N, C-alpha and C positions, 0 to 999 in steps of 0.2 A: 173741677177740671176746666171749666170755661175760662177761668183766670189765665190759664196757660195760653189760650187762644188770644185773649184780649191783650195780654202783655206782649206777646210776639208781634201782633199786628200794630200795636202803638209804637214800638220802637222801630219797626221796619218802615212805618209810615213817616216817622220823623226823618229817616234816612232817605226815603224816596222824595220827600218834599224839600230836602236840603236844609232842613232846620236843625238837624243833629249837630252840624258844624257850628251853628250859632250857639248851641248849648255847650259845645266843647270849649269854645273860647271864652266862656264865662268863668269866673273864679271858683266855680263849684268843682268838687272832686268827682271822679267817676262813681264812687259809692253814693254820693249824694244825688247824682243824676239818676242812678238806678232806683234808689229809694223813692225819689220823687215820681218816677214813672210807675212804680208798682203799688205805692201806697193807696191810691184810689181803688185799686182792684182788691187789696186786702180788706178794705172797709166793705166793699160790695160783697165779697165772699162771706165775711162774718155776718152781714145783714141777711144774706140769702140763707145761711145756716140757721140763724135764729128764726127767720120767717118759716122755714120748712119745719122746724121743731114746733113752732107755735101752731101751724096749720095741722100738723100731725096729731098734736095733743087735742087741740080745740075741735077740729072738724072730724078727724077720723078716730079719735079716742085712743090713740096709741100712748100707753103710759111710758114715761121716761123714768126708768127704774134706777139709773145711775146718776152720777154727778155731772151736772151740766157744765160747771167750770172745768172739770177734767176733759170733757168732750171738747170744749172750746180750745183748751190748751193743746190737745192732741190734733185738733183740726188745724191749728196754727203750724204744727210740724209738717203736716201734709201740704198745707198751703205753701210753705217754703219750698217744698219739692216741686210743686206745680208751677210756681213762679220762676224757679230756677230753670225748669224745662222751657218755659216761655221765653226767658232771656236767652237760653242757649239756642233755641230755634231762631230767634231774632238775629243772632250773630252768624248763623249759617245761611239764612235766607237773604235774597237780594230784593225781592218784591213782596208785596202783601199777599199776592196769590200764592206764591211759593210758601210763605209762612203758614197760610191757612191750610194748604195741602199737606205740608209736613206735620202740622198740628193734628190733622185728622188721621194721618198715617200712624201717628203715635197713639192718638185717643181711641180710635175704634178697636184695635187689637187689645188695648188695655182694658176696655170695658168687657170685651168677650172673654179675656183670659183671667180676669180678676175674681170671677165667682159671682158677678152681679147678675148675669142672666142664667148661667149654668153652674151647678155645683162643681167645685174644683175636683172633688172625689170622683165625679162621673166622667172626667176628662181622661184621655189616654196619659200614661205615665210621663211621656215626654212633655206634653203640654202642662202637666202638673208641675214639672220642674221649671218650665218657662214662666209659669204664673208666679213663681217666687221672685222673679225679676221685675215684677210689675208693682209699683208702689200703691196703686189702688186696691190691690189685694189686701194689704195690711190695714189700710184705713177702713175698708168694709168690715173687716173682723173687729176693729176697734169700735166702730159706730154700732154695729149689731150687739156687741158685748156690753157696751155701756147703756145703750138705750133699752134694749130688750131684756138683758140678763142682770144688769145692775152691778157688773164687776168693776173692780177698781184697778189702779195702776199695777198692783202687785201681780195680777193675773196677765196683764197686757204688756209687761216689760219687754218681751221678745219682739212683739209687733212694733212697739215704740222704738226699740233699738234699730230694727231694720229700717223703719221709716226715717229715723234720724240719720242713718248712714246714707240713704238715698238723697235726703235733703242736703246734707253737707257736700256730698259728691256733686250733685247737679249745681248747687249754688257755687261751689268752688270752681268747677269747670266753666260755668257760664261767666263768672267774674273774670277769670283769666282770659277767656276768648273775647269778652266785651272790651276789656282793657286793651288787648292786642289789637282789636278792631278799631278802637279809638285812636291808637297811635300810628 
């Protein structure tokens, strides 16, 4: 989720400093610009995931019962959603401070409604329905299922489909708004 903040901040910082216009006049396409801005955060996110898995196994003795390649692939789907939200926030925000506040406005409720701190079953029925609109809910189910239970894709296809829909929607909307913002 930190990649959402870093992506939003980096693009808004370019706009604040006036360097986004310099990037626009170069012969690169908007898609190449977006990929160039988010690629370092993709690398950082996967490095963090591998680091956390290593520390969990080595230091805390948490066994990884499922497939690590499957976990990495599904983390990539979630990462697309997170980066899409970061780009979307950057198209809405005018300053870095606004981008940071908007990111925290999305991030904090997501953490509380996803089942990370409190079980979703213990929430009121209305909040249980709202938690279905939070992508972090699905990735937590995926991570817990793969790492702790050792389940495969056949069991997780519903969560993966929901995450893919969120990812496609956020990336699509962000790309349209980013392109419109550039023109």
